[in-house]
DRENKETOR-380879 format. One record per atom (N, C-alpha, C): z negated, y negated, x; residue in one letter. Coordinates in steps of 0.02 Angstrom, whole numbers, plus 50000, padded with zeros to 5 digits. Layout:
// DRENKETOR-380879
ZYXa
...
***
This chain:
// DRENKETOR-380879
500005006050041m
500005000050000m
500004993750043m
499634993950099i
499594988050143i
500284986350171i
500664991550191l
501314990250219l
501814987850167l
501734990050105w
502164987550052w
502034980150041w
501394978250045i
501214971150040i
501504967350098i
501494970350158a
501774967250217a
502524966050209a
502864970950179a
503584970150167a
503724964350120a
503314963950066g
503384958550019g
503254951750051g
502734951450093l
502554945250126l
503104943050175l
503414947950208a
503954946350255a
504544943150218a
504704945950160m
505254943150120m
505074936150094m
504464935450070v
504254928950043v
504214923650098v
503964925750156l
503894921050212l
504584918450235l
505054923050245t
505714920850267t
506064916650213t
505954918450150l
506244914350096l
505924907450095l
505264907250104g
504914900850104g
505154896250159g
505274899050217i
505534895050273i
506224892450257i
506644896850228s
507324894850210s
507324889250159s
506924889950106v
506904884950053v
506634878350080v
506094878650119t
505794872550146t
506274868550188t
506614871950235l
507084868550279l
507704866250241l
507874869950187s
508444867950146s
508294861550108s
507704861350076v
507514855450036v
507474849250080v
507214849950140t
507144844150184t
507804841850215t
508324845950206g
508974844050233g
509064845650306g
508594849350335w
508624850750408w
509244854750426w
509464859050381f
510034863350396f
510704859650398f
510714853550370e
511344849950364e
511644848050431e
511254848250484q
511504846450550q
511894852050584q
511884857950553f
512214863750584f
512834865950544f
513334868850578p
513914871650543p
513674877250497p
513994877950440a
513784882850390a
513784889950418a
514294891650457l
514324898450484l
513754899850532l
513554894750571l
513004895650618l
512354896950581l
512284894150522l
511674895350482l
511604902650464l
512174905850451f
512154913050435f
511894917050495f
512094914950554v
511864918250616v
511114917350623v
510884911150613f
510164909850616f
509784914250567f
510024914450506g
509684918350454g
509694925750469g
510254928250494a
510304935350510a
509814937350565a
509734932950614v
509264934350669v
508544934450642v
508374929550600a
507694929150572a
507534935150529a
507994936750483v
507884942450438v
507894948950477v
508324949450527g
508354955450569g
507694956650605g
507404951350631i
506754951950664i
506214954250615i
506234951450555a
505744953450504a
505794960850488a
506404963450480f
506494970550465f
506304974850524f
506434972450585a
506234976250645a
505474976950648a
505124971650629v
504384971850628v
504144976950576v
504474977050518l
504284981750466l
504384988950488l
504934990250523y
505064996950548y
504544998950600y
504354994050641f
503834995350691f
503174997150657f
502994993350605l
502364994650570l
502395001450535l
502985003250510e
503055009650477e
502915015350525e
503195015050584h
503085020250634h
502365020150660h
502075014150662l
501395013450687l
500895016650639l
501005015650573f
500545018150523f
500785024450488f
501385026950508h
501655033150480h
501685032850403h
501925027350378t
501975026350306t
502695024450288t
502955027450235r
503645026050214r
503675019250180r
504135015050202m
504205008250177m
504745007850124m
504725002650082p
505245001850032p
505935000750063p
505964998650126i
506614997450158i
506965004050173i
506655009750159r
506985016150165r
507205018950098r
507025015550045n
507205017749978n
507905015449960n
508365020149949l
509065018349937l
509155014349873l
508765015849822r
508835011949760r
508585004749769r
508045004149806f
507774997449822f
508304993349859f
508614996449909l
509124992949949l
509744991249908l
509894995449859t
510484994149817t
510334988849765t
509754989449731y
509564984349682y
509484977549716y
509344977549781g
509264971349818g
509894967049816g
510464970149803q
511084966449799q
511124961849738q
510634962449693t
510614957749636t
510474950649660t
510244949949722l
510154943249751l
510814939349750l
511364943149748r
512014939849749r
512154935749686r
511764936749634f
511854932749574f
511774925249589f
511394923749641f
511304916749661f
511974913549678f
512444917749700g
513104915249718g
513494912349660g
513264913649599t
513584910849539t
513584903249542t
513094900349577l
513064893049584l
513694890249617l
514054894549653a
514654892149687a
515174889649638a
515214892649578y
515684890149527y
515524882849511y
514884881449501w
514654874749483w
514794869849540w
514654872049602k
514764867649659k
515504866349671k
515924871149654a
516654870149660a
516874864949608a
516594865549547a
516764860749494a
516534853649512a
515984853149549e
515734846649570e
516084844049633e
516534848049660h
516894846449722h
516424845849782h
515884849849780v
515434850349837v
515674855749884v
515984860949856l
516274866449895l
517004867149877l
517424869149925p
518134870149910p
518224876349866p
518644875849816a
518754881349769a
519014887549806a
519414886549858a
519704892149895a
519164896549926a
518594893649939f
518024897549965f
517544899549910f
517354894849869a
516824895949820a
516994901049767a
517594900649738i
517754905049682i
517824912449704i
518214913949756p
518244921049777p
517564923849797p
517164919749830t
516504921949851t
516054923449791t
516074918949742a
515654919849682a
515874925949642a
516524927049638v
516784932849602v
516544939249635v
516604939649701m
516374945649738m
515624946549730m
515244941149735d
514524941649728d
514324944249660d
514614941449608d
514444943549540d
514644950849528d
515224952749553a
515454959649543a
514984964649577a
514764963049636l
514314967549672l
513604967549642l
513384961749620a
512714961349589a
512694965449525a
513214964749484i
513234968449420i
513304975949433i
513754977849477s
513874984949490s
513304988349526s
512844984449555s
512284987549591s
511854991749544s
511814989849480f
511414993649433f
511715000649423f
512385000849418y
512725007349409y
512645011549472y
512765008549530v
512725012349593v
512025015149605v
511515011049591a
510825013349602a
510645019149557a
510945019349497r
510775024649448r
511215030749454r
511865029849470r
512335035349466r
512575037949534r
512485034049586c
512735036149652c
512185038549699c
511595039349671i
511035042149709i
510765048049669i
510765053949700m
510565059949666m
509815059749649m
509595063849601p
508885064049584p
508425065449643p
508695069149693d
508275070649752d
508325065149804d
508665059649788g
508695053949833g
509305053849879g
509725059049877r
510305059149921r
510875055049891r
511235051149932p
511785047049907p
512435050849903p
512875048749858t
513535051649852t
514025047549894t
514645049949897r
515155046349935r
515275039449906r
515235038949839g
515315032449807g
514815027349831g
514215029549845f
513685025149871f
513905021949936f
514175025949981f
514395023350046f
514985018650038f
515465020449995l
516045016249986l
515855009449957l
515375009549911w
515155003249879w
514814998749930w
514385001449972h
514034997350021h
514514994850075h
515004998950092i
515514996650140i
515924990950110i
516074991550046a
516434986150011a
516014979750012a
515354980550005g
514904974750007g
514924971250074g
514944975250128l
515004972350195l
515674968750202l
516194971750173g
516844968650175g
516854961850141g
516504961450085s
516484955150048s
516134949650089s
515614951550126l
515274946750169l
515744944350225l
516134948950252a
516604947150304a
517124942350278a
517384943750218i
517884939350187i
517594932450175i
516974932150150s
516654925650137s
516584921650200s
516394924850255n
516314921350318n
516984918850345n
517504922750335v
518174920550355v
518374914450314v
518224914550249l
518394908850206l
518004902650226l
517384903650249v
516984897950274v
517344894550332v
517604898650377i
517954896050436i
518604892550415i
518984895950371v
519634893250350v
519554886550314v
519024885850275t
518924879750236t
518454874750270t
518344875650335a
517904871050371a
518234864250380a
518904864150377s
519274857850380s
519374855150310s
519374848550301p
519434845550234p
520074847650198p
520004849050133d
520594850450093d
520884843750068d
521314844150019g
521624837949994g
521124832849969g
520544835249945g
520034830749919g
519474829349968g
519554831550029g
519044830350080g
518444834850075g
518504840350037v
517944844950027v
517984850550079v
517414852250109t
517394857650158t
516824862450142t
516824868150176s
516304873050166s
515634870850195s
515624865050227q
514994862550254q
514494861150199q
514724860950137g
514264860150081g
513764865750077g
513914871450110m
513444877050111m
512824875450152m
512834869950189a
512254868150230a
511764863750192a
511934861950130s
511504857650089s
511164861650035s
510564859550016f
510174862849963f
510544861949896f
510574867149854p
510244873649860p
510664879049894p
511314877349907m
511754882549934m
511564884750004m
511184880750040s
510994882550109s
510524888650110s
510234890250052i
509814896250048i
510244902550056i
510884901950040v
511334907750045v
511434910050117v
511674905550161p
511794907850230p
511154909050270p
510604905950249t
509994906550288t
509514912050264t
509614914450203w
509164919750178w
509514925150137w
509854923050083i
510154928050039i
510704931950074i
511154928550108g
511684931950144g
511424936950195g
510984934650241p
510704939250290p
510314944950258p
509974943550202m
509574948750169m
510024954150140m
510564952150106v
511004957250077v
511384960950132v
511514957550188l
511824960950245l
511374966450271l
510734964850280m
510254969850304m
510174975550254m
510184973950190f
510124979150139f
510724983950143f
511324981250152h
511914985450158h
511864989950220h
511694986950277l
511664990750339l
511124996150336l
510544994350310l
509994999150305l
510165004750256l
510505002950201a
510705008050152a
511185013050183a
511655010650222l
512135015150255l
511785019450307l
511325016450344y
510955020250395y
510505025550364y
510115023450315e
509655028150283e
510055033450243e
510585031250211g
510985035850171g
511325041150214g
511525039250275s
511865044050319s
511395049650341s
510755048550336r
510265053650355r
510145058750300r
510365057050240h
510245061450183h
510855062150139h
511445061750168r
512055061650127r
512195068350095r
512555067950038v
512745073849999v
513365076950032v
513405083650033p
514015086850060p
514635084150024p
515215084150057l
515815081150031l
515995083549960l
515915089849947r
516105092449881r
515655089849826r
515065087049844l
514615084249794l
514635076649794l
515005073749840g
514965066549850g
515495062449816g
515695064349756l
516225060749721l
515955055849671l
515285055249666g
515015050849615g
515065043549633g
***
């Protein structure tokens, strides 16, 4: 129970730091893509500490639970704000709309994947792996779009709007968090995968 609380505190702490620095506008001095790197490093360190504590106390953590890692992709619903920011001309539509569509699709489908692509004994099916790989692909596409739209479009709008609150929470916490969830799901799932003939779910 103590380590589960520690996992929760780690997530709350990193989120708190992200929100605080976002609200104060501190992130606005950095390129949007660099913020994702900062966030990935911070969240990566937090997960590394949790793994260390798990081995130290010999207790299974929620970060090893495949359903937890899959449901974690519901954080992507926050990306729906990109539609609004595109309409306000804060973010370029070429970046915001494709990213929001991918985020919503993955957030919604996470409920199906968590329920139908993980066997009752906890083993994942092939569909589980394909879905998480697709999730990684969507993050890669979003980052490419950030780079492509870093220069002003016809209306002078760039992806640098991702460095301002509330969207700055995405590259500094939500993005890195869902990245870690995908990577951990693939790692943990590979240790308990279903044989190929059973992995069609």
